[in-house]
Each structure stands twice: as structure tokens, then as C-alpha cells.
C-alpha positions as CSV (number, residue, x, y, z in Angstrom):
1,M,77.9,105.7,121.0
2,K,80.7,103.2,121.5
3,S,83.7,103.6,119.3
4,Q,85.3,100.7,117.5
5,N,88.7,99.6,118.6
6,L,91.2,98.8,115.9
7,I,92.8,95.4,116.1
8,T,96.5,95.7,116.6
9,N,97.1,92.1,117.5
10,P,97.0,89.8,114.4
11,W,96.1,86.8,116.6
12,D,93.0,88.6,117.9
13,T,90.3,88.4,115.3
14,R,87.3,89.2,117.5
15,G,85.1,91.8,115.9
16,S,87.4,92.1,112.9
17,V,85.8,92.5,109.5
18,V,87.8,91.0,106.6
19,P,86.3,91.5,103.2
20,P,86.3,88.3,101.1
21,A,89.0,88.2,98.5
22,V,87.6,88.4,95.0
23,P,90.1,86.7,92.7
24,E,89.5,87.2,89.0
25,E,88.3,84.1,87.2
26,G,89.5,81.7,89.9
27,Q,92.9,83.3,90.3
28,K,94.3,83.9,93.7
29,N,96.0,87.2,94.2
30,G,98.1,86.3,97.2
31,P,98.0,84.6,100.6
32,S,94.8,84.9,102.6
33,P,94.8,86.2,106.2
34,A,94.1,82.7,107.4
35,E,97.2,81.3,105.6
36,I,99.3,84.1,107.0
37,R,97.9,83.5,110.5
38,R,98.6,79.8,110.2
39,R,102.2,80.3,109.1
40,A,102.8,83.0,111.7
41,F,101.7,80.5,114.4
42,E,104.1,77.9,112.9
43,I,107.0,80.4,113.1
44,H,105.9,81.2,116.7
45,I,106.2,77.5,117.6
46,E,109.5,77.1,115.7
47,R,110.9,79.9,117.9
48,G,110.0,77.9,121.0
49,G,106.6,79.6,121.6
50,I,108.2,82.7,123.2
51,H,105.7,85.5,123.4
52,G,106.2,89.1,122.4
53,C,107.2,88.7,118.8
54,D,103.7,88.3,117.2
55,L,104.1,91.2,114.8
56,N,107.5,90.0,113.6
57,D,106.1,86.5,113.1
58,W,103.1,87.9,111.1
59,L,105.4,90.0,108.9
60,E,107.8,87.1,108.3
61,A,104.9,84.8,107.4
62,E,103.5,87.4,105.1
63,R,106.9,87.8,103.3
64,E,107.4,84.0,103.0
65,L,103.9,83.4,101.6
66,Q,104.0,86.3,99.2
67,Q,107.4,85.1,97.8
68,Q,106.0,81.6,97.5
69,Y,103.0,82.9,95.7
70,K,105.2,85.0,93.3
71,N,107.3,81.9,92.6
72,E,104.2,79.8,91.8
73,V,102.8,82.4,89.5
74,H,106.1,82.6,87.5
75,E,106.2,78.8,87.3
76,H,102.7,78.7,85.7
77,R,103.6,81.2,83.0
């Protein structure tokens, strides 16, 4: 039996299983993995496309988008 490999590279989505987000009544509960991936790539390009910082780019993108989401939620209240 072949064991499954865990994906440690956020850019490599082959074979990954991402359950669909189930927001309550049309509400979004945070940035999607696709949004984070897109912003992480933008950060990568902004840094000059230097390789080896993919995890830092992913974490920075996640922080930025989560803060942006929190700000949007507070504005709508």
C-alpha cells in the first residue's frame, strides 16, 4: 500500500484535498487558499522572484488577507 505524502510546499497542490469552505448564509469566514496562494505569488514577484522564501511569502499573504478580512467585517457592522 502506497502511503500519502503530506504537501509541505504551498505552491504544490498536486494530490491535495481541500474541503470546500462552508460559509454560513453567504458569509465568508476568511481568505480562501486560492486567495492566499495568489497574494503569496504577488509577494514573491515583489521580492524579485527570489526562490527559497515560499513559506514566508505564504504566511505573510495569510496575515495580510486575514487582517483585510477582519477590517472588512468591522466596517460592515
